[in-house]
DSSP file (Angstrom, degrees, kcal/mol; ACC not computed):
  #  RESIDUE AA STRUCTURE BP1 BP2  ACC     N-H-->O    O-->H-N    N-H-->O    O-->H-N    TCO  KAPPA ALPHA  PHI   PSI    X-CA   Y-CA   Z-CA
    1    1 A M              0   0    0      0, 0.0     3,-0.1     0, 0.0     0, 0.0   0.000 360.0 360.0 360.0  35.9   -1.3 -203.7   40.3
    2    2 A G        -     0   0    0      1,-0.2     2,-0.0     0, 0.0     0, 0.0   0.254 360.0 -55.6 -65.6-165.0   -1.4 -202.1   36.9
    3    3 A S        -     0   0    0      1,-0.1    -1,-0.2     0, 0.0     2,-0.2  -0.322  62.8 -97.6 -74.9 160.8    1.1 -199.6   35.4
    4    4 A F        -     0   0    0     -3,-0.1    -1,-0.1     1,-0.1     2,-0.1  -0.490  34.9-128.2 -78.8 148.2    1.9 -196.4   37.2
    5    5 A S     >  -     0   0    0     -2,-0.2     4,-1.6     1,-0.1     3,-0.3  -0.335  31.7 -97.1 -86.7 175.1    0.2 -193.1   36.2
    6    6 A I  H  > S+     0   0    0      1,-0.2     4,-2.2     2,-0.2     5,-0.2   0.825 123.2  59.1 -62.1 -32.0    2.0 -189.9   35.4
    7    7 A W  H  > S+     0   0    0      2,-0.2     4,-2.1     1,-0.2    -1,-0.2   0.875 102.6  52.2 -68.4 -36.5    1.4 -188.7   38.9
    8    8 A H  H  > S+     0   0    0     -3,-0.3     4,-2.2     1,-0.2    -1,-0.2   0.930 111.1  47.1 -62.1 -44.6    3.3 -191.6   40.4
    9    9 A W  H  X S+     0   0    0     -4,-1.6     4,-2.5     1,-0.2    -2,-0.2   0.872 110.5  52.3 -67.4 -36.4    6.2 -190.9   38.1
   10   10 A L  H  X S+     0   0    0     -4,-2.2     4,-2.4     2,-0.2    -1,-0.2   0.909 110.0  48.7 -65.1 -40.7    6.2 -187.2   39.0
   11   11 A I  H  X S+     0   0    0     -4,-2.1     4,-2.3     2,-0.2    -2,-0.2   0.916 111.9  49.1 -64.4 -42.9    6.2 -187.9   42.7
   12   12 A V  H  X S+     0   0    0     -4,-2.2     4,-2.5     2,-0.2    -2,-0.2   0.915 110.8  50.8 -62.2 -42.9    9.1 -190.4   42.2
   13   13 A L  H  X S+     0   0    0     -4,-2.5     4,-2.4     1,-0.2    -2,-0.2   0.907 110.1  49.4 -61.7 -42.9   11.0 -187.7   40.2
   14   14 A V  H  X S+     0   0    0     -4,-2.4     4,-2.1     2,-0.2    -1,-0.2   0.909 111.8  48.7 -63.6 -42.1   10.5 -185.1   42.9
   15   15 A I  H  X S+     0   0    0     -4,-2.3     4,-2.3     2,-0.2    -2,-0.2   0.917 111.4  49.6 -64.8 -42.4   11.7 -187.5   45.6
   16   16 A V  H  X>S+     0   0    0     -4,-2.5     4,-2.8     1,-0.2     5,-0.5   0.909 110.8  50.0 -63.2 -41.5   14.8 -188.4   43.5
   17   17 A M  H  X5S+     0   0    0     -4,-2.4     4,-1.6     1,-0.2    -1,-0.2   0.877 111.4  49.0 -65.1 -36.6   15.6 -184.7   43.0
   18   18 A L  H  <5S+     0   0    0     -4,-2.1    -2,-0.2    -5,-0.2    -1,-0.2   0.886 116.1  42.8 -68.5 -38.2   15.2 -184.0   46.7
   19   19 A V  H  <5S+     0   0    0     -4,-2.3    -2,-0.2    -5,-0.2    -3,-0.2   0.950 130.1  22.0 -74.2 -49.0   17.5 -186.9   47.6
   20   20 A F  H  <5S-     0   0    0     -4,-2.8     4,-0.4    -5,-0.2    -3,-0.2   0.796  99.4-132.3 -93.3 -30.2   20.2 -186.5   45.0
   21   21 A G     X< -     0   0    0     -4,-1.6     4,-1.7    -5,-0.5     5,-0.1   0.079  25.8 -89.8  87.2 154.0   19.9 -182.8   44.0
   22   22 A T  H  > S+     0   0    0      1,-0.2     4,-2.3     2,-0.2     5,-0.2   0.842 121.8  56.4 -71.4 -33.6   19.9 -181.4   40.5
   23   23 A K  H  > S+     0   0    0      2,-0.2     4,-2.2     1,-0.2    -1,-0.2   0.925 108.8  46.1 -65.7 -43.8   23.6 -181.0   40.1
   24   24 A K  H  > S+     0   0    0     -4,-0.4     4,-2.3     1,-0.2    -1,-0.2   0.891 112.6  50.9 -66.0 -38.8   24.3 -184.7   40.9
   25   25 A L  H  X S+     0   0    0     -4,-1.7     4,-2.3     2,-0.2    -1,-0.2   0.888 109.2  51.3 -64.7 -38.5   21.6 -185.8   38.5
   26   26 A R  H  X S+     0   0    0     -4,-2.3     4,-2.3     2,-0.2    -2,-0.2   0.910 110.4  49.0 -64.3 -41.9   23.1 -183.6   35.8
   27   27 A N  H  X S+     0   0    0     -4,-2.2     4,-2.4     2,-0.2    -2,-0.2   0.901 110.3  50.7 -64.2 -40.5   26.5 -185.1   36.4
   28   28 A I  H  X S+     0   0    0     -4,-2.3     4,-2.4     1,-0.2    -1,-0.2   0.908 110.4  50.6 -63.1 -41.1   25.0 -188.6   36.2
   29   29 A G  H  X S+     0   0    0     -4,-2.3     4,-2.3     2,-0.2    -2,-0.2   0.912 111.6  46.0 -63.5 -43.8   23.3 -187.8   32.9
   30   30 A S  H  X S+     0   0    0     -4,-2.3     4,-2.3     2,-0.2    -1,-0.2   0.879 112.6  51.0 -69.3 -36.0   26.5 -186.4   31.3
   31   31 A D  H  X S+     0   0    0     -4,-2.4     4,-2.1     2,-0.2    -2,-0.2   0.905 111.1  48.4 -64.5 -40.9   28.5 -189.4   32.5
   32   32 A L  H  X S+     0   0    0     -4,-2.4     4,-2.2     2,-0.2    -2,-0.2   0.903 110.9  50.5 -65.8 -41.1   25.9 -191.8   31.1
   33   33 A G  H  X S+     0   0    0     -4,-2.3     4,-2.2     1,-0.2    -2,-0.2   0.902 110.4  49.6 -63.3 -41.4   25.9 -189.9   27.8
   34   34 A G  H  X S+     0   0    0     -4,-2.3     4,-2.5     2,-0.2    -1,-0.2   0.877 109.8  51.5 -64.6 -37.7   29.7 -190.1   27.6
   35   35 A A  H  X S+     0   0    0     -4,-2.1     4,-2.3     2,-0.2    -2,-0.2   0.906 110.2  48.1 -66.2 -41.0   29.6 -193.8   28.3
   36   36 A V  H  X S+     0   0    0     -4,-2.2     4,-2.3     2,-0.2    -2,-0.2   0.910 112.0  49.9 -65.1 -41.6   27.1 -194.4   25.5
   37   37 A K  H  X S+     0   0    0     -4,-2.2     4,-2.2     1,-0.2    -2,-0.2   0.917 111.4  48.5 -63.5 -43.5   29.2 -192.3   23.1
   38   38 A G  H  X S+     0   0    0     -4,-2.5     4,-2.3     1,-0.2    -1,-0.2   0.884 110.1  52.2 -63.1 -38.7   32.3 -194.3   24.1
   39   39 A F  H  X S+     0   0    0     -4,-2.3     4,-2.2     2,-0.2    -2,-0.2   0.915 109.3  49.1 -63.2 -43.3   30.4 -197.6   23.6
   40   40 A K  H  X S+     0   0    0     -4,-2.3     4,-2.1     2,-0.2    -2,-0.2   0.905 111.6  49.0 -64.1 -41.5   29.3 -196.5   20.1
   41   41 A E  H  X S+     0   0    0     -4,-2.2     4,-2.4     1,-0.2    -1,-0.2   0.899 110.7  51.3 -64.6 -39.9   32.8 -195.5   19.1
   42   42 A G  H  X S+     0   0    0     -4,-2.3     4,-2.6     1,-0.2    -1,-0.2   0.884 108.5  51.0 -63.6 -38.7   34.2 -198.8   20.4
   43   43 A M  H  X S+     0   0    0     -4,-2.2     4,-2.2     2,-0.2    -1,-0.2   0.897 110.1  49.8 -65.9 -39.3   31.6 -200.7   18.4
   44   44 A R  H  X S+     0   0    0     -4,-2.1     4,-2.2     2,-0.2    -2,-0.2   0.924 112.9  46.4 -64.3 -43.5   32.6 -198.8   15.2
   45   45 A E  H  X S+     0   0    0     -4,-2.4     4,-2.5     1,-0.2    -2,-0.2   0.902 111.8  51.6 -65.0 -40.9   36.3 -199.5   15.8
   46   46 A G  H  X S+     0   0    0     -4,-2.6     4,-2.1     1,-0.2    -1,-0.2   0.882 110.2  48.7 -63.4 -38.5   35.5 -203.2   16.5
   47   47 A T  H  X S+     0   0    0     -4,-2.2     4,-2.4     2,-0.2    -1,-0.2   0.899 111.2  49.9 -67.6 -40.7   33.5 -203.5   13.3
   48   48 A A  H  X S+     0   0    0     -4,-2.2     4,-2.2     1,-0.2    -2,-0.2   0.911 112.3  47.2 -64.6 -41.8   36.4 -201.8   11.3
   49   49 A E  H  X S+     0   0    0     -4,-2.5     4,-2.6     2,-0.2    -1,-0.2   0.878 111.1  51.8 -66.7 -37.3   38.9 -204.2   12.9
   50   50 A A  H  X S+     0   0    0     -4,-2.1     4,-2.0     2,-0.2    -2,-0.2   0.905 110.6  48.0 -65.8 -41.4   36.7 -207.2   12.2
   51   51 A N  H  X S+     0   0    0     -4,-2.4     4,-1.9     2,-0.2    -2,-0.2   0.902 112.6  49.5 -64.4 -40.4   36.3 -206.2    8.5
   52   52 A E  H  X S+     0   0    0     -4,-2.2     4,-1.9     1,-0.2    -2,-0.2   0.918 111.9  46.6 -65.6 -44.2   40.1 -205.7    8.3
   53   53 A S  H  X S+     0   0    0     -4,-2.6     4,-2.4     1,-0.2    -1,-0.2   0.829 109.5  55.6 -69.2 -30.4   40.8 -209.1    9.8
   54   54 A A  H  X S+     0   0    0     -4,-2.0     4,-2.4     2,-0.2    -1,-0.2   0.893 107.2  49.7 -66.5 -39.2   38.2 -210.7    7.5
   55   55 A K  H  X S+     0   0    0     -4,-1.9     4,-2.2     2,-0.2    -2,-0.2   0.909 111.7  48.2 -64.2 -41.4   40.0 -209.3    4.5
   56   56 A I  H  X S+     0   0    0     -4,-1.9     4,-2.4     2,-0.2    -2,-0.2   0.905 111.4  50.3 -65.0 -41.7   43.4 -210.6    5.8
   57   57 A A  H  X S+     0   0    0     -4,-2.4     4,-2.1     2,-0.2    -2,-0.2   0.892 110.2  50.1 -64.4 -39.7   41.8 -214.0    6.4
   58   58 A D  H  X S+     0   0    0     -4,-2.4     4,-2.3     2,-0.2    -2,-0.2   0.911 110.9  49.3 -64.2 -41.9   40.3 -214.1    2.8
   59   59 A A  H  X S+     0   0    0     -4,-2.2     4,-1.9     1,-0.2    -2,-0.2   0.910 113.1  46.1 -64.7 -41.8   43.7 -213.2    1.4
   60   60 A S  H  X S+     0   0    0     -4,-2.4     4,-2.1     2,-0.2    -1,-0.2   0.836 110.5  54.1 -71.0 -30.9   45.5 -215.9    3.4
   61   61 A A  H  X S+     0   0    0     -4,-2.1     4,-1.3     2,-0.2    -2,-0.2   0.903 109.0  48.3 -67.5 -40.5   42.7 -218.4    2.4
   62   62 A N  H  X S+     0   0    0     -4,-2.3     4,-0.5     1,-0.2    -2,-0.2   0.890 112.9  48.3 -64.4 -38.3   43.3 -217.7   -1.2
   63   63 A K  H >< S+     0   0    0     -4,-1.9     3,-0.8     1,-0.2    -2,-0.2   0.856 107.8  55.1 -69.1 -35.5   47.0 -218.1   -0.7
   64   64 A A  H 3< S+     0   0    0     -4,-2.1    -1,-0.2     1,-0.2    -2,-0.2   0.773 101.9  58.2 -70.0 -25.7   46.5 -221.4    1.1
   65   65 A N  H 3< S+     0   0    0     -4,-1.3     2,-0.4    -3,-0.1    -1,-0.2   0.651  86.1  95.2 -77.7 -15.2   44.5 -222.7   -1.8
   66   66 A T    <<  -     0   0    0     -3,-0.8     2,-0.6    -4,-0.5    -3,-0.0  -0.625  69.0-146.5 -79.2 131.3   47.5 -222.2   -4.1
   67   67 A I        -     0   0    0     -2,-0.4     2,-0.6     2,-0.0    -2,-0.1  -0.886   6.8-159.5-103.0 123.0   49.6 -225.3   -4.5
   68   68 A D        -     0   0    0     -2,-0.6     2,-0.4     2,-0.0    -2,-0.0  -0.903  15.6-175.9-103.4 115.9   53.3 -224.7   -4.9
   69   69 A V        -     0   0    0     -2,-0.6     2,-0.6     2,-0.0    -2,-0.0  -0.920  17.3-153.1-119.2 136.8   55.0 -227.8   -6.5
   70   70 A E        -     0   0    0     -2,-0.4     2,-0.3     2,-0.0    -2,-0.0  -0.939  20.7-134.0-107.8 124.3   58.7 -228.3   -7.2
   71   71 A A        -     0   0    0     -2,-0.6     2,-0.4     0, 0.0    -2,-0.0  -0.595  22.2-168.0 -80.0 134.1   59.4 -230.6  -10.0
   72   72 A K        -     0   0    0     -2,-0.3     2,-0.3     0, 0.0    -2,-0.0  -0.946  17.8-125.4-121.6 144.8   62.1 -233.3   -9.4
   73   73 A E        -     0   0    0     -2,-0.4     2,-0.4     2,-0.0     0, 0.0  -0.659  19.5-129.8 -87.7 142.6   63.7 -235.5  -12.0
   74   74 A K              0   0    0     -2,-0.3    -1,-0.0     1,-0.1     0, 0.0  -0.750 360.0 360.0 -88.6 139.0   63.7 -239.2  -11.6
   75   75 A H              0   0    0     -2,-0.4    -1,-0.1     0, 0.0    -2,-0.0   0.395 360.0 360.0-109.1 360.0   67.1 -240.9  -11.9
């Protein structure tokens, strides 16, 4: 039960082309490429938003460490 040889893969490719046709396979390939491109863009946007929110969190953490005291007189 070892790995398949190149002839096995060529036979599988020919059968797939006969069943689906080349036009449908081309459409599937372009759809898959578009999905991968959209995923990469989403990851870039997500990273940019995460960096932006981290900067905001750091700024608010620095602000939270500041103690604001109002002096009151004793009577």
